[in-house]
C-alpha positions as CSV (number, residue, x, y, z in Angstrom):
1,M,-16.7,19.2,0.3
2,C,-17.5,21.8,-2.2
3,D,-18.1,21.0,-5.9
4,S,-14.7,21.5,-7.2
5,C,-13.2,19.0,-4.6
6,R,-15.9,16.8,-5.6
7,T,-14.6,17.1,-9.5
8,V,-11.7,16.5,-8.9
9,V,-12.2,13.5,-6.9
10,G,-14.4,12.0,-9.6
11,L,-11.8,12.7,-12.1
12,G,-9.1,11.0,-10.0
13,C,-11.5,7.9,-9.3
14,L,-12.2,7.8,-13.2
15,C,-8.5,7.8,-13.8
16,C,-7.7,5.0,-11.5
17,C,-10.7,2.9,-11.4
18,Q,-11.6,3.1,-15.7
19,Y,-8.1,4.0,-16.9
20,K,-5.7,2.2,-14.4
21,C,-4.2,5.9,-13.3
22,S,-2.8,6.1,-17.0
23,L,-3.2,9.8,-17.9
24,S,-2.8,9.4,-21.8
25,K,-6.0,7.0,-21.7
26,T,-7.8,9.4,-19.7
27,A,-6.8,12.5,-21.7
28,A,-7.3,10.4,-24.8
29,A,-10.8,9.3,-23.5
30,L,-11.5,13.4,-23.1
31,A,-10.5,14.4,-25.6
32,F,-11.8,12.4,-29.1
33,I,-15.2,11.4,-30.3
34,P,-14.4,9.7,-33.7
35,P,-17.6,9.4,-35.8
36,S,-18.5,5.4,-35.8
37,P,-18.6,4.2,-38.0
38,S,-16.5,6.0,-40.4
39,T,-18.2,8.3,-43.0
40,Y,-15.9,7.4,-45.8
41,T,-13.7,4.6,-47.0
42,V,-10.5,5.3,-49.3
43,K,-11.4,4.3,-52.4
44,S,-8.9,3.8,-55.9
45,N,-10.5,5.3,-59.3
46,G,-7.7,4.5,-61.8
47,N,-4.8,6.4,-61.2
48,K,-6.2,8.4,-58.4
49,N,-7.6,7.6,-54.9
50,R,-11.1,9.5,-54.1
51,I,-13.4,9.5,-50.8
52,A,-16.1,6.9,-51.1
53,Y,-19.0,7.7,-48.4
54,S,-20.2,5.3,-45.9
55,Y,-23.6,6.8,-45.8
56,K,-26.4,6.8,-48.4
57,E,-27.2,10.6,-47.7
58,L,-23.7,11.6,-48.0
59,E,-23.2,9.5,-51.3
60,E,-26.0,10.8,-53.1
61,D,-25.6,14.8,-52.1
62,E,-24.8,16.6,-55.2
63,H,-22.1,18.8,-52.9
64,F,-20.3,15.9,-51.7
65,A,-20.3,13.9,-54.7
66,R,-18.6,17.7,-56.5
67,A,-16.1,17.7,-53.6
68,S,-15.5,14.4,-54.1
69,N,-14.5,14.4,-57.7
70,S,-12.6,17.6,-57.2
71,S,-10.4,15.8,-55.0
72,E,-7.8,13.5,-54.6
73,V,-6.8,11.3,-51.5
74,F,-3.2,10.5,-50.9
75,W,-1.4,8.4,-47.9
76,M,0.9,9.8,-45.7
77,A,2.9,7.6,-44.1
78,R,3.6,8.7,-40.5
79,D,5.7,5.7,-39.4
80,Q,5.5,2.0,-40.4
81,N,2.5,1.3,-38.4
82,C,0.6,4.4,-39.4
83,Q,-1.0,5.7,-42.7
84,V,-3.0,8.4,-42.6
85,P,-5.1,9.6,-45.1
86,V,-4.6,13.6,-46.7
87,V,-7.7,14.6,-49.2
88,W,-6.5,17.9,-51.7
89,L,-9.0,19.7,-52.8
90,R,-8.0,22.0,-55.8
91,G,-9.8,25.4,-55.9
92,S,-12.0,26.3,-58.7
93,R,-10.1,29.4,-59.6
94,D,-7.7,28.9,-62.8
95,V,-4.3,30.6,-62.2
96,A,-3.0,32.8,-65.3
97,E,0.4,32.2,-66.5
98,G,2.9,34.2,-64.3
99,E,0.4,34.5,-61.5
100,S,1.3,33.0,-58.2
101,P,-0.4,29.8,-57.5
102,P,-3.6,29.4,-54.9
103,L,-3.1,29.2,-51.3
104,V,-3.6,26.1,-49.4
105,L,-6.0,26.1,-46.5
106,L,-4.7,23.3,-44.3
107,H,-7.6,22.0,-42.3
108,C,-7.5,20.9,-38.9
109,H,-10.9,19.3,-37.9
110,A,-13.4,19.0,-34.9
111,N,-12.9,16.6,-32.8
112,A,-16.3,14.5,-33.7
113,T,-16.0,14.3,-37.5
114,D,-13.7,13.3,-39.9
115,I,-12.8,14.4,-43.0
116,G,-16.0,12.8,-44.9
117,V,-17.9,14.1,-43.2
118,M,-15.9,18.1,-43.7
119,M,-16.0,17.3,-47.6
120,G,-19.2,19.7,-48.0
121,N,-17.3,22.4,-45.9
122,Y,-14.1,21.8,-47.8
123,L,-16.1,22.6,-51.7
124,E,-17.5,25.7,-49.8
125,L,-14.5,27.0,-48.6
126,S,-12.6,26.6,-52.0
127,H,-15.4,27.6,-53.7
128,F,-16.1,30.9,-52.3
129,L,-12.1,31.8,-51.1
130,G,-10.4,30.6,-54.7
131,V,-8.2,28.0,-52.5
132,D,-6.8,24.4,-52.2
133,V,-8.1,22.9,-49.5
134,V,-5.9,20.3,-47.6
135,G,-7.6,18.1,-45.2
136,F,-5.3,15.6,-43.0
137,E,-7.2,12.6,-40.7
138,Y,-6.2,12.0,-37.3
139,T,-4.4,9.0,-36.2
140,G,-7.4,6.5,-34.9
141,Y,-10.1,8.3,-37.2
142,G,-11.6,7.3,-40.5
143,D,-9.6,5.1,-42.9
144,S,-6.5,6.1,-40.8
145,Q,-3.9,3.2,-39.1
146,G,-2.6,3.6,-35.8
147,K,-3.7,4.1,-32.4
148,M,-5.9,7.2,-31.0
149,R,-3.3,9.2,-28.4
150,T,-3.5,12.9,-27.6
151,S,0.4,13.2,-28.6
152,N,-0.1,11.6,-32.5
153,I,-2.4,14.8,-33.4
154,F,0.7,17.2,-32.9
155,D,2.5,14.6,-35.2
156,D,-0.5,14.3,-37.6
157,V,-0.3,18.1,-38.1
158,V,3.1,18.5,-38.9
159,A,3.5,15.6,-41.3
160,A,0.3,16.9,-43.1
161,Y,2.4,20.2,-43.2
162,D,5.7,18.8,-44.5
163,F,3.7,16.8,-47.0
164,V,1.9,20.2,-48.3
165,V,5.6,22.1,-48.6
166,S,7.2,18.7,-50.3
167,S,4.4,19.3,-52.9
168,G,6.3,22.7,-54.0
169,V,3.7,25.0,-52.0
170,P,5.8,27.8,-50.1
171,S,5.2,28.2,-46.5
172,S,3.6,31.6,-46.7
173,R,1.3,30.1,-49.2
174,I,-0.2,27.8,-46.3
175,L,-3.1,29.1,-44.1
176,V,-3.6,26.9,-41.3
177,Y,-7.1,26.6,-40.2
178,G,-8.5,24.6,-37.0
179,Q,-12.1,24.4,-35.7
180,S,-12.8,23.4,-32.1
181,I,-10.2,21.0,-30.7
182,G,-8.6,21.4,-34.4
183,S,-7.4,24.2,-33.0
184,A,-4.9,22.7,-30.9
185,P,-2.6,21.1,-33.7
186,A,-3.3,24.6,-35.9
187,C,-1.7,26.6,-32.9
188,Y,0.6,24.0,-32.3
189,L,1.9,24.1,-36.0
190,A,1.9,28.0,-36.1
191,S,3.9,28.3,-32.9
192,F,7.0,26.8,-34.5
193,K,7.1,26.3,-38.2
194,P,6.1,29.4,-40.6
195,V,3.1,29.6,-42.0
196,G,1.4,32.2,-43.8
197,G,-1.5,32.8,-41.1
198,L,-3.5,31.3,-39.0
199,V,-7.5,31.1,-38.2
200,L,-8.7,29.3,-35.4
201,H,-12.5,28.8,-35.5
202,S,-14.3,28.3,-32.3
203,P,-11.1,27.6,-30.4
204,I,-10.6,25.9,-27.0
205,A,-7.6,28.0,-25.1
206,S,-7.2,24.5,-23.4
207,G,-8.9,21.0,-23.0
208,L,-10.1,21.1,-19.3
209,Q,-11.2,25.0,-19.9
210,V,-13.6,23.9,-22.1
211,I,-15.5,22.0,-19.3
212,D,-14.3,23.9,-16.5
213,P,-16.9,26.5,-15.6
214,K,-15.0,28.6,-13.7
215,P,-11.4,28.2,-15.4
216,G,-8.8,29.8,-13.5
217,G,-10.5,29.7,-10.1
218,C,-9.5,28.2,-7.1
219,C,-9.3,24.6,-6.8
220,Q,-10.6,24.5,-10.1
221,P,-10.1,21.4,-12.0
222,S,-8.6,23.4,-15.0
223,C,-5.8,24.7,-12.4
224,F,-5.7,21.6,-10.1
225,L,-5.9,18.9,-12.8
226,C,-3.5,20.5,-15.5
227,C,-1.5,17.2,-15.5
228,F,-4.7,16.2,-17.8
229,D,-4.9,19.1,-19.8
230,V,-2.9,18.3,-23.1
231,F,-4.2,21.0,-25.9
232,R,-2.4,24.3,-24.3
233,N,-3.8,26.7,-26.7
234,D,-3.3,29.4,-24.2
235,W,0.5,28.6,-24.0
236,R,1.3,28.2,-27.2
237,I,-0.3,31.0,-28.9
238,G,2.2,33.6,-27.5
239,K,4.6,31.8,-30.0
240,V,2.7,32.6,-32.4
241,R,4.4,35.2,-35.3
242,C,2.0,35.2,-38.3
243,P,-1.4,36.8,-38.8
244,V,-4.3,35.5,-36.9
245,L,-8.2,35.2,-37.0
246,I,-9.7,34.4,-34.0
247,M,-13.2,33.7,-34.7
248,H,-15.8,32.5,-32.0
249,G,-20.0,32.6,-31.2
250,Q,-20.5,34.9,-28.4
251,R,-23.3,32.4,-27.5
252,D,-21.1,29.0,-27.4
253,E,-22.6,26.4,-25.6
254,V,-20.1,24.2,-26.1
255,V,-16.6,26.1,-26.0
256,P,-17.4,28.8,-23.6
257,F,-16.6,32.6,-25.4
258,C,-14.2,33.0,-22.6
259,N,-11.9,30.9,-24.7
260,A,-11.5,32.9,-27.3
261,T,-10.7,36.0,-25.1
262,K,-8.2,34.6,-23.5
263,L,-6.1,33.4,-26.6
264,R,-6.7,37.0,-27.8
265,D,-5.2,38.5,-24.5
266,R,-2.2,36.4,-25.2
267,C,-1.6,36.3,-28.8
268,K,1.5,39.0,-28.1
269,R,3.7,38.5,-30.5
270,S,1.7,37.9,-33.8
271,E,2.4,40.3,-36.3
272,N,-1.6,40.8,-36.5
273,C,-4.4,39.5,-34.4
274,Q,-7.7,40.1,-36.0
275,T,-11.1,38.7,-34.2
276,Y,-14.6,38.2,-35.3
277,F,-17.0,37.8,-32.7
278,N,-20.4,36.9,-33.6
279,P,-22.9,38.0,-30.9
280,N,-25.4,35.6,-32.3
281,A,-23.7,32.2,-32.9
282,G,-23.3,28.8,-30.8
283,H,-20.9,26.4,-31.6
284,N,-22.1,24.2,-34.1
285,N,-23.9,27.2,-36.3
286,F,-21.5,29.5,-36.4
287,V,-20.8,30.1,-40.0
288,E,-24.5,29.3,-40.6
289,S,-25.9,32.1,-38.4
290,D,-24.4,34.8,-40.6
291,R,-22.8,33.2,-43.9
292,Q,-22.1,37.0,-45.4
293,G,-20.3,37.8,-42.1
294,Y,-17.9,34.8,-42.2
295,F,-17.1,34.9,-45.7
296,R,-16.1,38.6,-45.6
297,E,-13.8,38.2,-42.8
298,M,-12.0,35.1,-44.2
299,Q,-12.0,36.9,-47.7
300,S,-10.5,39.8,-46.1
301,F,-8.2,37.6,-43.8
302,V,-7.1,35.7,-47.4
303,S,-6.7,38.3,-49.4
304,S,-3.8,40.0,-46.9
305,V,-2.2,36.4,-46.3
306,R,-2.3,36.1,-50.1
307,Q,-0.9,39.7,-50.4
308,R,2.0,39.3,-47.9
309,S,3.0,35.9,-49.8
310,A,3.0,38.3,-53.1
311,D,5.2,40.8,-51.7
312,G,6.5,39.9,-48.4
313,S,5.2,42.4,-46.7
314,A,2.0,42.7,-44.2
315,P,-0.4,45.4,-44.7
316,A,-0.1,48.2,-41.9
317,E,-3.7,48.0,-41.5
318,R,-6.6,45.6,-42.1
319,P,-7.8,46.3,-45.5
320,L,-11.3,48.1,-45.8
321,Q,-12.6,47.0,-49.1
322,V,-13.3,43.3,-49.3
323,S,-12.0,42.2,-52.8
324,M,-14.6,39.1,-53.1
325,P,-13.1,36.2,-55.7
326,Q,-15.0,35.9,-58.9
327,L,-16.8,33.1,-58.5
328,S,-19.3,30.9,-60.8
329,S,-22.0,31.8,-58.1
330,P,-22.5,34.8,-55.7
331,L,-22.0,35.0,-52.1
332,P,-24.5,33.1,-50.2
333,D,-27.2,35.3,-48.8
334,T,-28.5,34.3,-45.3
335,S,-31.9,35.2,-46.7
336,S,-31.6,32.8,-49.6
337,A,-33.0,29.2,-49.5
338,E,-30.9,28.6,-52.9
339,M,-27.5,29.4,-51.2
340,M,-25.0,26.3,-51.1
341,E,-25.6,24.7,-48.0
342,V,-23.4,22.3,-45.8
343,P,-25.5,19.3,-45.8
344,A,-23.9,17.7,-42.7
345,Q,-25.4,20.7,-41.0
346,K,-29.0,19.7,-42.0
347,A,-29.2,16.3,-41.9
348,N,-29.2,13.2,-39.8
349,Y,-26.4,10.9,-41.0
350,G,-26.8,7.6,-38.7
351,P,-24.6,8.8,-35.7
352,Q,-24.9,12.1,-34.0
353,I,-21.7,13.8,-35.9
354,G,-20.4,16.7,-33.9
355,P,-20.9,18.0,-30.5
356,D,-24.4,18.4,-30.5
357,D,-24.5,14.8,-29.6
358,G,-24.7,16.6,-25.9
359,R,-21.8,14.8,-24.0
360,Y,-19.7,17.6,-23.7
361,R,-22.8,19.8,-22.3
362,K,-23.4,17.1,-20.3
363,L,-20.0,16.6,-18.7
364,G,-19.8,20.8,-18.1
365,Q,-23.0,20.5,-16.2
366,D,-21.5,17.6,-14.4
367,L,-18.4,19.7,-13.6
368,G,-20.7,22.5,-12.3
369,Q,-22.5,20.2,-10.1
370,G,-19.2,18.1,-9.2
371,A,-20.9,14.9,-10.1
372,I,-18.6,13.6,-12.7
373,G,-17.6,10.5,-10.6
374,Q,-21.5,9.7,-11.0
375,S,-21.8,10.3,-14.6
376,A,-18.3,8.9,-15.3
377,G,-19.9,5.7,-16.4
378,T,-22.2,7.6,-19.3
379,G,-20.9,10.6,-19.6
380,I,-16.9,9.9,-20.3
381,V,-16.4,6.2,-20.9
382,A,-18.3,5.9,-24.4
383,V,-16.1,9.4,-25.5
384,G,-13.7,7.7,-27.4
385,K,-11.4,4.6,-27.8
386,P,-8.5,5.9,-25.9
387,E,-5.0,3.7,-26.5
388,S,-4.8,0.6,-25.4
């Protein structure tokens, strides 16, 4: 029996034995790795709800404290049994009379984080891009209520979008940003809702293509077990009409670089598809490996979305000159030790937060060796809390 066949048999045994032949439970266990315990709680501070950090390192960090003080948390009721927190961080850019309001970056975080540990990133994006940042929680993560299901991640992003629109933000001023597995709800939303732009940061082409060493090959898991593959960005990207920016590190050890190139090749209907492929970046250091390059690409894309929203037309070509916002501090220089840093990248806060825990890498190795059935007890079972 070849390695691919052993892998398929191993996944089949995992589904039958561990999750009682439930495809949804197996997919949820493979997809979700929520921080445990959560990095935050939502607490009332007078008339406003705020993020309160569960880890001392986050609570005492000045950037995370600033992010919490600059934001407000709202409760988004998807149904009677599910409430999801949405944090809205206001940009530092003052809006002059008669000027259009700032863009809203609707952020879909990665699978092994929650909005608490993302607050430093939200502050950084808001500060350097001059935008509002709205981060929503996934059902089953953080302080949210409800069960963790793969379908809920799509309901969550639609509810968050509707919340932003109902707050008076035109759809043309909403920039959807999806990071890693967050690219799935982001791509889903942009495939059928009007938005100003779509940013895919280290995106997946689909769930199984992340851990399949040879996606698309004969008898490979991503082909033979497509029923497990719930995050089909490679199908949905063809329906996206708004401008798209795809960013990926060519040394990504978690989500192979071929995922990004496949999405680029299938981005047919978008009015403008841009790419930023960093040859030296991995999965967890994409921004840190070249902050100047990252923020230049982001600011160029944000400027084009802002222009489209203002005059209703898209620029014929990508702007040659990057117009940086007027900030209280300069764009960070990678050679400077004084740059604003995201503390989550430089410290350990109790549990491993993010794909650095090695489980994706271990799973990919097991797939390559056809040994997933053997490692299921340690590599997959503990990945998440699937629906009951």
